[in-house]
C-alpha positions as CSV (number, residue, x, y, z in Angstrom):
1,X,116.9,103.2,101.9
2,X,113.3,103.9,100.3
3,X,114.9,105.3,96.9
4,X,116.9,101.9,96.8
5,X,113.7,99.7,97.6
6,X,112.1,101.6,95.4
7,X,113.8,100.5,92.1
8,X,112.8,96.9,92.9
9,X,109.9,95.4,91.8
10,X,107.3,92.6,93.0
11,X,105.3,91.2,89.8
12,X,102.6,90.5,92.6
13,X,101.7,94.0,92.7
14,X,101.3,95.0,89.0
15,X,98.2,96.2,87.5
16,X,97.6,97.8,83.9
17,X,96.6,101.2,83.3
18,X,95.5,102.1,79.9
19,X,98.2,103.6,77.4
20,X,96.7,106.8,77.3
21,X,97.0,107.9,80.9
22,X,100.6,106.2,80.8
23,X,101.3,108.9,78.3
24,X,99.6,111.4,80.3
25,X,101.9,110.7,82.6
26,X,105.1,111.5,80.9
27,X,104.9,115.2,81.5
28,X,104.5,114.5,85.2
29,X,107.8,112.4,85.0
30,X,109.6,115.3,83.5
31,X,108.1,118.1,85.7
32,X,109.1,116.0,88.8
33,X,112.9,115.7,87.7
34,X,112.8,119.4,86.5
35,X,111.4,120.7,89.8
36,X,114.2,118.7,91.4
37,X,117.3,120.6,89.5
38,X,115.7,123.7,89.5
39,X,115.5,123.8,93.2
40,X,119.0,122.3,93.8
41,X,120.2,125.4,91.4
42,X,117.8,128.0,93.6
43,X,119.1,126.6,97.0
44,X,122.9,127.0,95.3
45,X,125.0,127.2,98.3
46,X,122.2,126.7,100.8
47,X,121.6,122.9,99.7
48,X,122.7,120.4,102.7
49,X,121.6,116.9,102.9
50,X,121.0,117.5,107.0
51,X,117.8,119.0,108.0
52,X,119.2,121.9,109.6
53,X,120.2,125.0,108.2
54,X,123.8,125.6,107.2
55,X,125.5,128.2,109.5
56,X,125.9,131.0,107.0
57,X,122.8,130.1,104.7
58,X,119.9,132.4,103.8
59,X,116.4,131.7,103.6
60,X,115.1,131.6,99.9
61,X,112.1,132.5,99.3
62,X,112.3,133.6,95.5
63,X,111.7,131.2,92.5
64,X,109.8,127.8,93.1
65,X,110.3,128.6,96.7
66,X,107.8,131.5,96.5
67,X,105.1,129.1,96.2
68,X,106.5,125.8,98.1
69,X,108.6,125.8,101.0
70,X,110.1,122.2,100.0
71,X,110.1,121.7,96.1
72,X,113.1,119.2,96.2
73,X,110.7,116.9,98.2
74,X,107.9,118.3,95.9
75,X,109.9,117.1,92.7
76,X,110.6,113.4,94.3
77,X,107.0,112.8,95.2
78,X,105.7,114.2,92.0
79,X,108.5,111.9,90.3
80,X,107.6,108.9,92.4
81,X,104.2,108.5,92.1
82,X,104.1,109.5,88.2
83,X,106.8,107.3,87.6
84,X,105.2,104.4,89.7
85,X,101.7,104.8,87.8
86,X,103.6,104.5,84.6
87,X,105.3,101.4,85.6
88,X,102.0,99.9,86.7
89,X,103.9,99.0,89.7
90,X,101.8,98.8,93.0
91,X,105.1,98.0,94.9
92,X,106.4,101.8,93.8
93,X,103.1,103.4,94.8
94,X,103.2,102.1,98.3
95,X,106.9,102.8,98.4
96,X,106.0,106.4,97.4
97,X,103.4,106.7,100.0
98,X,106.2,105.9,102.5
99,X,108.2,108.8,100.8
100,X,105.5,111.1,101.7
101,X,105.2,109.8,105.2
102,X,108.9,110.4,105.9
103,X,109.0,113.8,103.6
104,X,106.3,114.9,106.2
105,X,108.0,114.0,109.5
106,X,111.4,115.3,108.0
107,X,110.0,118.7,107.1
108,X,108.4,119.1,110.4
109,X,111.9,118.7,111.8
110,X,113.2,121.1,109.4
111,X,110.7,124.0,109.7
112,X,111.5,123.9,113.4
113,X,114.9,124.2,112.6
114,X,114.5,127.0,110.0
115,X,111.9,129.1,112.7
116,X,114.7,129.0,115.0
117,X,117.2,130.3,112.4
118,X,115.0,132.8,110.5
119,X,112.7,134.8,112.4
120,X,110.5,135.5,108.8
121,X,110.2,131.8,108.5
122,X,107.0,131.7,110.1
123,X,105.0,134.7,107.9
124,X,106.8,132.6,104.8
125,X,105.5,129.5,106.0
126,X,101.8,130.7,106.2
127,X,101.9,132.1,102.8
128,X,103.9,129.0,100.9
129,X,102.4,125.2,100.3
130,X,104.5,122.5,101.8
131,X,105.0,120.2,99.1
132,X,102.4,122.2,96.5
133,X,101.2,125.7,96.1
134,X,98.5,126.8,98.7
135,X,95.2,127.3,96.5
136,X,93.8,130.7,97.2
137,X,90.2,131.7,96.3
């Protein structure tokens, strides 16, 4: 439902960013789409619309998943926030924050299921970021 609402617009929440910022946002928009597509291909037969892992699934820890536990959500969030700014849309930014909250709750549930299904998930989780790579100092 949030995805559908995202594509509506309310002019009362519009603002203006300089054109050069909008141009800077274009690679972020494209990167978000690319991350989604690459993640879907990397999950391959393990992809499921449900938050519980498939019966015969395996834990994917390579590719984008070697750095981020939920790269599809990462790509969606990167796209949603970048496109919202590109469109100068306060409404889309608001919906993007709701998506972030939704994904935070959803991944919490998913990770409980993954912990049950894959004993090695706890170690994997400690080494990777939820939506963005962990910064190591």
